[in-house]
All heavy atoms as an XYZ file, in Angstrom:
930
protein
N      83.985     60.853     79.532
C      83.118     61.662     80.351
C      83.978     62.403     81.386
O      84.774     61.797     82.074
C      82.095     60.774     81.070
C      81.276     61.589     81.980
S      80.049     60.850     83.055
C      79.592     59.302     82.494
N      83.775     63.690     81.435
C      84.541     64.513     82.356
C      83.687     64.852     83.567
O      82.580     65.343     83.440
C      84.967     65.793     81.640
O      85.572     66.650     82.551
N      84.213     64.563     84.727
C      83.532     64.910     85.976
C      84.365     65.942     86.712
O      85.575     65.855     86.749
C      83.361     63.686     86.868
C      82.410     62.690     86.300
C      82.182     61.610     87.289
N      81.214     60.680     86.717
C      80.946     59.520     87.221
N      81.557     59.115     88.304
N      80.059     58.740     86.659
N      83.675     66.854     87.288
C      84.360     67.896     88.049
C      83.842     67.843     89.475
O      82.669     68.070     89.723
C      84.093     69.289     87.442
C      84.773     70.363     88.273
C      84.561     69.348     86.002
N      84.731     67.521     90.382
C      84.379     67.495     91.792
C      84.518     68.911     92.328
O      85.472     69.605     92.027
C      85.321     66.566     92.554
C      84.924     66.371     93.980
S      83.339     65.556     94.173
C      83.845     63.864     94.115
N      83.538     69.341     93.103
C      83.566     70.692     93.631
C      83.260     70.682     95.118
O      82.601     69.783     95.614
C      82.514     71.556     92.935
C      82.758     71.752     91.476
C      81.668     72.620     90.849
O      80.700     72.986     91.493
N      81.855     72.950     89.591
N      83.752     71.680     95.764
C      83.409     71.934     97.164
C      82.737     73.296     97.195
O      83.228     74.266     96.631
C      84.660     71.958     98.062
C      85.322     70.594     98.063
C      84.298     72.402     99.473
C      86.643     70.572     98.811
N      81.618     73.358     97.861
C      80.911     74.622     97.988
C      80.954     75.046     99.450
O      80.577     74.304    100.337
C      79.465     74.467     97.539
C      78.707     75.779     97.590
C      77.310     75.631     97.114
N      77.349     75.255     95.706
C      76.284     75.048     94.960
N      75.077     75.152     95.495
N      76.378     74.728     93.708
N      81.403     76.254     99.666
C      81.467     76.817    101.010
C      80.559     78.033    101.036
O      80.612     78.877    100.153
C      82.912     77.238    101.374
C      82.948     77.892    102.745
C      83.841     76.043    101.317
N      79.749     78.107    102.057
C      78.836     79.236    102.187
C      79.187     79.995    103.460
O      79.288     79.408    104.541
C      77.404     78.727    102.255
C      76.395     79.821    102.374
C      75.016     79.257    102.349
N      74.071     80.316    102.612
C      72.782     80.186    102.502
N      72.272     79.033    102.147
N      71.995     81.178    102.752
N      79.348     81.284    103.324
C      79.638     82.141    104.465
C      78.473     83.109    104.600
O      78.085     83.770    103.645
C      80.951     82.930    104.266
C      81.179     83.883    105.424
C      82.118     81.977    104.092
N      77.905     83.143    105.786
C      76.821     84.088    106.028
C      76.933     84.617    107.442
O      77.375     83.926    108.349
C      75.451     83.443    105.795
C      75.162     82.265    106.671
C      73.834     81.605    106.331
O      73.391     81.676    105.198
O      73.266     81.001    107.256
N      76.556     85.862    107.642
C      76.601     86.428    108.989
C      75.569     85.752    109.877
O      74.513     85.333    109.411
C      76.243     87.898    108.779
C      76.047     88.085    107.330
C      76.122     86.793    106.640
N      75.892     85.676    111.143
C      74.996     85.023    112.089
C      74.904     85.867    113.341
O      75.916     86.305    113.889
C      75.529     83.621    112.429
C      74.676     82.882    113.414
C      73.508     82.256    113.009
C      75.025     82.817    114.748
C      72.712     81.576    113.911
C      74.239     82.142    115.656
C      73.083     81.528    115.238
O      72.295     80.860    116.141
N      73.703     86.106    113.783
C      73.459     86.850    115.030
C      72.178     86.299    115.619
O      71.126     86.388    115.007
C      73.298     88.341    114.737
C      73.211     89.197    115.964
C      74.257     89.669    116.701
C      72.031     89.691    116.597
N      73.791     90.426    117.746
C      72.416     90.457    117.700
C      70.677     89.563    116.348
C      71.532     91.094    118.549
C      69.776     90.192    117.182
C      70.209     90.949    118.267
N      72.239     85.710    116.780
C      71.053     85.052    117.293
C      70.579     85.493    118.671
O      69.586     84.956    119.146
C      71.270     83.526    117.282
C      70.009     82.731    117.361
C      68.979     83.139    116.311
C      67.691     82.391    116.458
N      66.576     82.984    115.780
N      71.201     86.447    119.348
C      70.628     86.834    120.644
C      69.190     87.322    120.465
O      68.875     87.964    119.463
C      71.529     87.974    121.120
C      72.788     87.833    120.360
C      72.404     87.213    119.046
N      68.332     87.033    121.409
C      66.937     87.499    121.291
C      66.862     89.027    121.272
O      67.439     89.693    122.132
C      66.259     86.943    122.545
C      67.186     85.917    123.098
C      68.565     86.253    122.607
N      66.179     89.561    120.294
C      66.037     91.016    120.186
C      65.408     91.621    121.432
O      65.833     92.657    121.913
C      65.177     91.372    118.976
C      65.851     91.260    117.620
C      64.817     91.454    116.516
C      66.965     92.265    117.491
N      64.387     90.962    121.943
C      63.672     91.518    123.102
C      64.578     91.592    124.336
O      64.371     92.445    125.184
C      62.435     90.687    123.416
C      61.329     90.898    122.411
C      60.076     90.176    122.880
N      59.037     90.192    121.899
C      58.146     91.170    121.755
N      58.187     92.222    122.521
N      57.216     91.097    120.822
N      65.553     90.715    124.426
C      66.465     90.754    125.566
C      67.570     91.790    125.355
O      67.873     92.575    126.251
C      67.104     89.384    125.777
C      67.997     89.350    127.032
C      68.864     88.137    127.103
N      69.937     88.291    126.112
C      70.609     87.280    125.594
N      70.313     86.042    125.916
N      71.567     87.497    124.720
N      68.166     91.811    124.177
C      69.328     92.664    123.942
C      68.981     94.076    123.480
O      69.770     94.990    123.680
C      70.262     92.009    122.939
C      70.991     90.818    123.539
O      70.692     90.450    124.688
O      71.865     90.259    122.865
N      67.826     94.241    122.851
C      67.388     95.554    122.379
C      65.931     95.758    122.776
O      65.053     95.904    121.932
C      67.539     95.647    120.854
C      68.929     95.349    120.282
C      68.872     95.221    118.773
C      69.929     96.424    120.701
N      65.646     95.784    124.073
C      64.252     95.741    124.522
C      63.397     96.934    124.086
O      62.241     96.754    123.695
C      64.361     95.674    126.048
C      65.716     96.212    126.369
C      66.586     95.860    125.199
N      63.944     98.141    124.151
C      63.147     99.321    123.781
C      62.869     99.330    122.277
O      61.734     99.546    121.850
C      63.881    100.596    124.189
C      64.031    100.744    125.692
C      64.954    101.925    126.025
N      65.494    101.819    127.358
C      66.647    101.230    127.670
N      67.407    100.689    126.749
N      67.065    101.172    128.919
N      63.914     99.100    121.510
C      63.780     99.085    120.055
C      62.853     97.958    119.608
O      61.949     98.176    118.797
C      65.166     98.932    119.420
C      65.279     99.134    117.925
C      64.832    100.528    117.528
C      66.710     98.887    117.482
N      63.050     96.775    120.157
C      62.198     95.631    119.797
C      60.746     95.901    120.150
O      59.836     95.567    119.385
C      62.691     94.361    120.487
N      60.508     96.524    121.299
C      59.138     96.823    121.712
C      58.447     97.788    120.769
O      57.284     97.587    120.394
N      59.161     98.838    120.340
C      58.557     99.807    119.425
C      58.341     99.216    118.035
O      57.339     99.507    117.382
C      59.420    101.065    119.340
C      59.429    101.941    120.588
C      60.405    103.103    120.428
C      58.032    102.442    120.910
N      59.268     98.373    117.608
C      59.082     97.721    116.306
C      57.928     96.727    116.387
O      57.130     96.612    115.459
C      60.385     97.042    115.835
C      61.429     98.118    115.516
C      60.122     96.157    114.610
C      62.809     97.582    115.228
N      57.810     96.015    117.514
C      56.710     95.059    117.682
C      55.354     95.756    117.636
O      54.369     95.160    117.174
C      56.868     94.295    118.995
N      55.291     97.017    118.067
C      54.037     97.771    117.977
C      53.597     97.938    116.520
O      52.413     98.053    116.245
C      54.188     99.159    118.611
C      54.298     99.095    120.127
O      53.963     98.039    120.713
O      54.730    100.111    120.712
N      54.566     97.942    115.604
C      54.285     98.106    114.179
C      54.203     96.756    113.475
O      53.368     96.542    112.604
C      55.383     98.978    113.515
C      55.189     99.066    112.017
C      55.420    100.356    114.143
N      55.102     95.834    113.851
C      55.160     94.515    113.196
C      55.538     93.452    114.229
O      56.691     93.056    114.347
C      56.170     94.540    112.049
C      56.130     93.284    111.198
O      55.605     92.247    111.653
O      56.631     93.333    110.062
N      54.536     93.000    114.949
C      54.741     92.017    116.016
C      55.358     90.724    115.477
O      56.264     90.159    116.083
C      53.399     91.724    116.693
C      53.491     90.732    117.818
C      53.941     91.130    119.066
C      53.129     89.397    117.631
C      54.039     90.232    120.115
C      53.222     88.488    118.670
C      53.670     88.899    119.906
O      53.766     88.000    120.932
N      54.869     90.262    114.335
C      55.360     89.004    113.768
C      56.845     89.064    113.430
O      57.555     88.067    113.575
C      54.562     88.615    112.526
C      53.129     88.234    112.853
O      52.865     87.834    114.013
O      52.265     88.346    111.960
N      57.313     90.210    112.980
C      58.736     90.351    112.666
C      59.576     90.126    113.913
O      60.534     89.358    113.897
C      59.020     91.739    112.076
C      60.488     92.065    111.815
C      61.089     91.113    110.785
C      60.639     93.517    111.374
N      59.229     90.769    115.003
C      59.996     90.619    116.239
C      59.868     89.205    116.793
O      60.840     88.631    117.277
C      59.563     91.677    117.281
C      59.876     93.079    116.758
C      60.232     91.438    118.628
C      61.334     93.333    116.421
N      58.687     88.625    116.706
C      58.492     87.251    117.190
C      59.329     86.241    116.404
O      59.694     85.203    116.933
C      57.019     86.864    117.120
C      56.202     87.430    118.253
C      56.703     86.987    119.631
O      56.736     85.762    119.898
O      57.054     87.861    120.428
N      59.641     86.542    115.153
C      60.443     85.618    114.339
C      61.927     85.682    114.686
O      62.727     84.930    114.132
C      60.242     85.908    112.851
O      60.875     87.122    112.476
N      62.289     86.573    115.631
C      63.686     86.734    116.071
C      64.634     86.905    114.874
O      65.548     86.110    114.677
C      64.129     85.536    116.930
C      63.431     85.436    118.257
C      63.780     86.551    119.225
O      64.773     87.267    119.009
O      63.042     86.719    120.200
N      64.440     87.962    114.091
C      65.292     88.153    112.913
C      66.716     88.523    113.303
O      66.958     89.063    114.381
C      64.618     89.320    112.195
C      64.032     90.123    113.314
C      63.542     89.089    114.310
N      67.635     88.238    112.403
C      68.998     88.730    112.596
C      68.983     90.233    112.387
O      68.028     90.794    111.837
C      69.946     88.076    111.581
O      69.693     88.591    110.283
N      70.029     90.893    112.810
C      70.094     92.335    112.610
C      70.114     92.681    111.127
O      69.530     93.683    110.707
C      71.307     92.921    113.326
C      71.273     92.825    114.848
C      72.536     93.453    115.445
C      70.031     93.477    115.420
N      70.767     91.854    110.309
C      70.780     92.115    108.873
C      69.385     91.993    108.281
O      68.998     92.792    107.428
C      71.745     91.173    108.155
C      73.222     91.408    108.418
C      74.066     90.432    107.609
C      73.626     92.828    108.110
N      68.627     91.031    108.740
C      67.247     90.893    108.280
C      66.419     92.079    108.744
O      65.606     92.613    107.990
C      66.627     89.578    108.786
O      67.399     88.483    108.279
C      65.184     89.431    108.353
N      66.639     92.504    109.959
C      65.909     93.654    110.492
C      66.168     94.903    109.648
O      65.244     95.676    109.369
C      66.299     93.889    111.950
C      65.471     94.866    112.748
C      63.988     94.481    112.746
C      65.994     94.929    114.177
N      67.404     95.086    109.212
C      67.739     96.241    108.379
C      66.878     96.261    107.114
O      66.432     97.323    106.678
C      69.244     96.260    108.039
C      70.068     96.556    109.298
C      69.544     97.288    106.950
C      71.558     96.371    109.131
N      66.615     95.084    106.544
C      65.795     94.998    105.330
C      64.399     95.582    105.541
O      63.768     96.022    104.589
C      65.645     93.546    104.887
C      66.903     92.893    104.419
C      66.703     91.412    104.152
O      65.543     90.952    103.998
O      67.713     90.698    104.102
N      63.911     95.575    106.762
C      62.546     95.999    107.070
C      62.452     97.439    107.583
O      61.347     97.933    107.814
C      61.928     95.053    108.109
C      61.754     93.666    107.606
N      60.632     93.267    106.918
C      62.574     92.588    107.663
C      60.753     91.994    106.586
N      61.931     91.558    107.027
N      63.577     98.112    107.781
C      63.549     99.428    108.417
C      62.755    100.462    107.624
O      62.047    101.276    108.207
C      64.965     99.929    108.680
C      65.776     99.136    109.700
C      67.146     99.782    109.903
C      65.037     98.989    111.018
N      62.873    100.452    106.321
C      62.129    101.415    105.510
C      60.631    101.237    105.661
O      59.884    102.212    105.829
N      60.185     99.996    105.622
C      58.757     99.704    105.779
C      58.281    100.098    107.175
O      57.200    100.664    107.338
C      58.493     98.218    105.526
C      57.035     97.824    105.676
C      56.824     96.338    105.449
N      57.661     95.488    106.262
C      57.466     95.252    107.569
N      56.462     95.820    108.209
N      58.266     94.439    108.226
N      59.095     99.814    108.182
C      58.732    100.170    109.551
C      58.629    101.686    109.675
O      57.671    102.211    110.246
C      59.748     99.579    110.555
C      59.623     98.052    110.577
C      59.548    100.162    111.946
C      60.786     97.343    111.234
N      59.595    102.398    109.133
C      59.595    103.864    109.175
C      58.315    104.427    108.565
O      57.748    105.398    109.079
C      60.822    104.404    108.434
C      60.846    105.882    108.319
N      60.220    106.557    107.286
C      61.405    106.829    109.104
C      60.390    107.848    107.443
N      61.117    108.055    108.539
N      57.857    103.833    107.475
C      56.693    104.355    106.756
C      55.356    103.818    107.267
O      54.307    104.204    106.751
C      56.821    104.025    105.263
C      58.006    104.744    104.625
O      58.469    105.762    105.180
O      58.475    104.281    103.572
N      55.383    102.968    108.272
C      54.144    102.385    108.799
C      53.327    103.432    109.538
O      53.886    104.252    110.280
C      54.452    101.235    109.765
O      55.040    100.170    109.085
N      52.011    103.383    109.371
C      51.170    104.311    110.129
C      51.251    103.984    111.624
O      51.345    102.830    112.014
C      49.756    104.063    109.586
C      49.840    102.861    108.718
C      51.273    102.519    108.494
N      51.256    104.996    112.429
C      51.258    104.789    113.871
C      52.609    104.498    114.478
O      52.696    104.212    115.671
N      53.679    104.563    113.675
C      55.001    104.300    114.237
C      55.339    105.411    115.233
O      55.001    106.575    115.024
C      56.069    104.173    113.121
C      56.319    105.489    112.429
C      57.378    103.629    113.675
N      55.952    105.035    116.335
C      56.367    105.979    117.366
C      57.248    107.074    116.739
O      58.177    106.757    115.987
C      57.147    105.229    118.448
C      57.607    106.135    119.554
O      56.840    106.339    120.504
O      58.753    106.641    119.451
N      56.975    108.343    117.036
C      57.750    109.435    116.428
C      59.257    109.352    116.721
O      60.071    109.681    115.864
C      57.151    110.705    117.038
C      55.808    110.305    117.538
C      55.874    108.848    117.863
N      59.616    108.920    117.915
C      61.037    108.801    118.257
C      61.701    107.692    117.431
O      62.825    107.844    116.962
C      61.215    108.535    119.750
C      62.649    108.518    120.207
C      63.377    109.861    120.053
O      62.730    110.888    119.810
O      64.612    109.854    120.166
N      60.998    106.573    117.253
C      61.522    105.493    116.412
C      61.650    105.975    114.969
O      62.651    105.709    114.306
C      60.616    104.262    116.490
C      61.014    103.087    115.596
C      62.428    102.606    115.912
C      60.011    101.953    115.733
N      60.658    106.691    114.494
C      60.688    107.225    113.127
C      61.918    108.122    112.938
O      62.622    108.029    111.939
C      59.401    107.981    112.840
C      59.242    108.389    111.397
C      57.872    109.019    111.200
C      57.507    109.061    109.753
N      56.653    108.010    109.300
N      62.181    108.983    113.917
C      63.351    109.861    113.846
C      64.647    109.059    113.830
O      65.544    109.313    113.030
C      63.364    110.834    115.032
C      64.539    111.832    114.972
C      64.750    112.553    116.288
N      65.080    111.666    117.388
C      66.284    111.092    117.581
N      67.265    111.280    116.727
N      66.497    110.320    118.631
N      64.733    108.066    114.710
C      65.928    107.220    114.758
C      66.164    106.510    113.435
O      67.296    106.434    112.953
C      65.790    106.160    115.856
C      66.312    106.516    117.224
C      66.025    105.378    118.187
C      67.785    106.827    117.190
N      65.111    105.975    112.864
C      65.246    105.258    111.596
C      65.651    106.212    110.476
O      66.447    105.840    109.605
C      63.946    104.531    111.249
C      63.552    103.418    112.215
C      62.228    102.798    111.795
C      64.636    102.349    112.314
N      65.124    107.407    110.505
C      65.507    108.406    109.502
C      66.983    108.775    109.653
O      67.720    108.883    108.673
C      64.633    109.644    109.653
C      64.900    110.711    108.582
C      64.195    112.012    108.866
N      64.759    112.628    110.074
C      64.052    112.946    111.155
N      62.763    112.737    111.208
N      64.635    113.486    112.211
N      67.417    108.949    110.911
C      68.784    109.391    111.169
C      69.817    108.280    111.012
O      70.916    108.520    110.515
C      68.899    109.977    112.576
C      68.115    111.266    112.742
O      67.643    111.838    111.727
O      67.950    111.703    113.901
N      69.490    107.077    111.458
C      70.483    105.995    111.488
C      70.303    104.969    110.374
O      71.204    104.184    110.086
C      70.438    105.266    112.834
C      70.664    106.121    114.075
C      71.957    106.922    114.109
N      73.176    106.191    114.124
C      73.864    105.829    115.214
N      73.405    106.138    116.401
N      74.993    105.184    115.101
N      69.126    104.976    109.745
C      68.851    104.011    108.690
C      69.869    104.012    107.563
O      70.367    102.947    107.180
N      70.217    105.174    107.003
C      71.199    105.167    105.905
C      72.523    104.520    106.283
O      73.098    103.779    105.485
C      71.367    106.658    105.584
C      70.062    107.275    105.991
C      69.647    106.506    107.227
N      72.989    104.773    107.498
C      74.235    104.145    107.958
C      74.081    102.630    108.021
O      74.967    101.884    107.599
C      74.605    104.697    109.328
C      75.849    104.080    109.928
C      76.163    104.591    111.321
O      75.344    105.312    111.924
O      77.251    104.245    111.812
N      72.950    102.162    108.535
C      72.720    100.718    108.630
C      72.613    100.074    107.256
O      73.168     98.996    107.022
C      71.471    100.428    109.457
C      71.620    100.686    110.953
C      70.265    100.656    111.641
C      72.577     99.674    111.577
N      71.932    100.739    106.330
C      71.825    100.194    104.971
C      73.200    100.104    104.312
O      73.517     99.130    103.640
C      70.883    101.036    104.103
C      69.431    100.854    104.432
C      68.679    101.922    104.874
C      68.809     99.618    104.310
C      67.333    101.768    105.191
C      67.470     99.455    104.625
C      66.728    100.536    105.060
N      74.014    101.124    104.513
C      75.357    101.128    103.940
C      76.227    100.038    104.585
O      76.981     99.344    103.897
C      76.014    102.500    104.102
C      77.445    102.568    103.632
C      77.663    102.167    102.177
O      76.735    102.282    101.356
O      78.781    101.710    101.864
N      76.124     99.877    105.887
C      76.892     98.821    106.559
C      76.471     97.445    106.066
O      77.319     96.569    105.848
C      76.720     98.917    108.082
C      77.527    100.011    108.763
C      77.012    100.247    110.179
C      79.011     99.649    108.774
N      75.174     97.240    105.878
C      74.691     95.946    105.376
C      75.237     95.683    103.975
O      75.699     94.597    103.667
C      73.170     95.912    105.347
C      72.625     94.558    104.950
C      71.104     94.554    104.941
N      70.566     93.232    104.901
C      70.583     92.444    103.833
N      71.137     92.844    102.723
N      70.069     91.238    103.891
N      75.201     96.707    103.124
C      75.746     96.566    101.772
C      77.233     96.232    101.838
O      77.720     95.370    101.125
C      75.532     97.860    100.989
C      75.942     97.745     99.516
C      76.215     99.102     98.894
N      77.295     99.837     99.520
C      78.601     99.564     99.364
N      78.984     98.543     98.622
N      79.523    100.291     99.969
N      77.926     96.896    102.737
C      79.368     96.677    102.880
C      79.662     95.255    103.368
O      80.593     94.613    102.878
C      79.944     97.710    103.854
C      81.422     97.638    104.012
C      82.132     98.183    102.799
N      83.572     98.135    103.051
C      84.464     97.704    102.185
N      84.112     97.360    100.975
N      85.732     97.662    102.505
N      78.884     94.750    104.299
C      79.068     93.375    104.782
C      78.936     92.399    103.624
O      79.769     91.500    103.453
C      78.057     93.034    105.904
C      77.990     91.537    106.150
C      78.411     93.771    107.183
N      77.898     92.566    102.823
C      77.689     91.658    101.691
C      78.846     91.735    100.704
O      79.310     90.712    100.195
C      76.366     91.980    100.997
C      75.166     91.628    101.856
C      73.850     92.128    101.272
O      73.864     92.909    100.299
O      72.808     91.730    101.825
N      79.334     92.945    100.454
C      80.468     93.141     99.552
C      81.722     92.454    100.098
O      82.429     91.755     99.367
C      80.710     94.639     99.380
C      81.876     95.005     98.516
C      82.028     96.522     98.472
O      81.275     97.157     97.710
O      82.892     97.060     99.216
N      81.993     92.661    101.375
C      83.195     92.085    101.982
C      83.143     90.561    102.027
O      84.152     89.895    101.804
C      83.401     92.661    103.389
C      83.818     94.132    103.422
C      83.670     94.696    104.821
C      85.233     94.302    102.894
N      81.976     90.008    102.303
C      81.846     88.550    102.299
C      82.094     88.029    100.886
O      82.787     87.024    100.692
C      80.472     88.118    102.841
C      80.430     88.336    104.352
C      80.190     86.638    102.510
C      79.079     88.090    104.988
N      81.550     88.717     99.894
C      81.778     88.315     98.502
C      83.245     88.348     98.117
O      83.698     87.573     97.274
N      83.997     89.237     98.734
C      85.434     89.350     98.477
C      86.259     88.456     99.402
O      87.471     88.474     99.352
C      85.880     90.806     98.656
C      85.266     91.766     97.665
C      85.549     93.224     97.993
O      86.214     93.506     99.020
O      85.093     94.080     97.230
N      85.605     87.723    100.260
C      86.246     86.869    101.262
C      87.133     87.674    102.209
O      88.126     87.181    102.740
C      87.016     85.718    100.621
C      86.098     84.670    100.117
C      85.499     84.640     98.894
C      85.617     83.526    100.811
N      84.673     83.543     98.790
C      84.729     82.833     99.956
C      85.835     83.014    102.084
C      84.080     81.676    100.326
C      85.190     81.844    102.453
C      84.331     81.193    101.578
N      86.780     88.918    102.433
C      87.467     89.764    103.407
C      86.702     89.631    104.726
O      86.021     90.550    105.180
C      87.504     91.205    102.923
N      86.806     88.437    105.309
C      85.944     88.086    106.435
C      86.262     88.852    107.710
O      85.368     89.145    108.495
C      85.989     86.583    106.666
C      85.587     85.734    105.446
C      85.612     84.260    105.791
C      84.245     86.159    104.897
N      87.501     89.189    107.922
C      87.856     89.988    109.098
C      87.213     91.368    109.041
O      86.674     91.861    110.033
N      87.263     91.992    107.863
C      86.632     93.294    107.687
C      85.112     93.188    107.777
O      84.454     94.067    108.331
C      87.031     93.906    106.349
C      88.480     94.319    106.265
C      88.822     94.849    104.899
O      88.230     95.861    104.489
O      89.682     94.234    104.239
N      84.563     92.111    107.233
C      83.112     91.897    107.323
C      82.699     91.760    108.781
O      81.674     92.311    109.197
C      82.702     90.656    106.522
N      83.495     91.049    109.552
C      83.201     90.872    110.967
C      83.192     92.225    111.690
O      82.321     92.488    112.514
C      84.237     89.929    111.584
C      83.815     89.397    112.933
O      82.644     88.992    113.075
O      84.670     89.378    113.844
N      84.132     93.096    111.353
C      84.179     94.430    111.971
C      82.945     95.243    111.597
O      82.386     95.958    112.442
C      85.457     95.163    111.562
C      86.707     94.568    112.154
C      86.639     94.483    113.670
O      86.347     95.467    114.341
N      86.892     93.312    114.223
N      82.497     95.139    110.354
C      81.291     95.857    109.927
C      80.064     95.315    110.664
O      79.174     96.069    111.036
C      81.118     95.746    108.415
N      80.038     94.011    110.895
C      78.928     93.412    111.648
C      78.912     93.919    113.088
O      77.847     94.193    113.645
C      79.012     91.889    111.617
C      78.686     91.250    110.277
C      79.097     89.784    110.262
C      77.203     91.397    109.960
N      80.087     94.050    113.686
C      80.158     94.606    115.045
C      79.656     96.044    115.049
O      78.987     96.471    115.987
C      81.585     94.549    115.600
C      81.978     93.200    116.117
C      83.102     92.546    115.627
C      81.239     92.563    117.113
C      83.473     91.297    116.094
C      81.595     91.315    117.588
C      82.718     90.683    117.071
O      83.071     89.452    117.541
N      79.951     96.795    114.003
C      79.481     98.179    113.921
C      77.959     98.217    113.826
O      77.312     99.070    114.443
C      80.135     98.894    112.732
C      79.702    100.325    112.594
C      80.166    101.178    113.785
N      79.477    102.467    113.733
C      78.938    103.074    114.769
N      79.025    102.555    115.978
N      78.314    104.209    114.630
N      77.375     97.288    113.059
C      75.911     97.202    112.976
C      75.326     96.963    114.362
O      74.371     97.619    114.771
C      75.477     96.093    111.991
C      75.765     96.534    110.556
C      74.004     95.735    112.170
C      75.567     95.445    109.512
N      75.910     96.042    115.082
C      75.435     95.753    116.438
C      75.554     96.992    117.327
O      74.644     97.305    118.095
C      76.218     94.583    117.025
C      75.622     94.049    118.289
C      76.286     92.748    118.748
O      77.078     92.158    117.988
O      75.993     92.343    119.876
N      76.672     97.722    117.191
C      76.860     98.947    117.977
C      75.790     99.984    117.649
O      75.261    100.638    118.557
C      78.243     99.544    117.713
C      79.375     98.713    118.297
O      79.116     97.824    119.137
O      80.540     98.952    117.880
N      75.472    100.157    116.376
C      74.472    101.153    115.977
C      73.115    100.786    116.572
O      72.421    101.643    117.138
C      74.385    101.283    114.444
C      73.189    102.143    114.032
C      75.675    101.874    113.885
N      72.727     99.516    116.482
C      71.450     99.100    117.058
C      71.441     99.297    118.574
O      70.446     99.737    119.142
C      71.132     97.647    116.712
C      70.425     97.493    115.393
C      71.083     96.951    114.303
C      69.093     97.870    115.233
C      70.439     96.797    113.081
C      68.439     97.725    114.034
C      69.114     97.188    112.943
N      72.554     99.005    119.240
C      72.645     99.198    120.689
C      72.521    100.680    121.034
O      71.811    101.048    121.980
C      73.972     98.617    121.224
O      74.004     97.218    120.944
C      74.106     98.834    122.721
N      73.181    101.544    120.260
C      73.078    102.985    120.487
C      71.628    103.452    120.292
O      71.139    104.290    121.058
C      74.004    103.728    119.532
C      75.479    103.526    119.815
C      76.373    103.949    118.657
O      75.879    104.564    117.676
O      77.571    103.646    118.714
N      70.974    102.931    119.274
C      69.576    103.301    119.031
C      68.696    102.888    120.207
O      67.877    103.669    120.674
C      69.085    102.639    117.730
C      69.694    103.226    116.472
S      69.327    102.264    114.983
C      67.543    102.456    114.860
N      68.889    101.670    120.685
C      68.089    101.176    121.811
C      68.311    102.045    123.045
O      67.359    102.433    123.712
C      68.442     99.715    122.094
C      67.515     99.101    123.116
O      66.331     98.862    122.781
O      67.962     98.875    124.265
N      69.558    102.364    123.341
C      69.875    103.186    124.511
C      69.272    104.580    124.407
O      68.837    105.154    125.405
C      71.380    103.291    124.692
C      71.988    102.042    125.244
C      73.445    102.223    125.533
N      74.006    100.959    125.955
C      75.225    100.563    125.671
N      76.047    101.331    124.968
N      75.665     99.397    126.076
N      69.253    105.120    123.193
C      68.722    106.480    123.036
C      67.208    106.540    123.239
O      66.667    107.616    123.476
C      69.084    107.037    121.654
O      68.298    106.449    120.649
N      66.555    105.388    123.196
C      65.118    105.345    123.417
C      64.769    105.315    124.893
O      63.604    105.414    125.265
C      64.506    104.129    122.713
C      64.504    104.175    121.200
C      64.171    102.809    120.614
C      63.543    105.239    120.703
N      65.738    105.120    125.751
C      65.481    104.998    127.184
C      65.599    106.285    127.866
O      65.172    106.853    128.699
């Protein structure tokens, strides 16, 4: 009988600051469309998954809609790149892409003020 011992390592991005504290304007406008999403304190990567739906929601603030239209493609591409880099174990580069995601969200929040 052949046994194979294995070690499994999982690498995943982590971001836990409260959205309402760090991105108050953006979080507030998104909460107007999807309160439960903001209350669940999603990571920025999880938030990116919902941007298309938020953009297409009825009653979304016009300024938020414009921001999502303008910055959404960049965020989607950065998220794809993070997943690719993690899969390649290029963790330093993945970390830099994650910082860029945070910067884009911060820029979006500031532009709403």
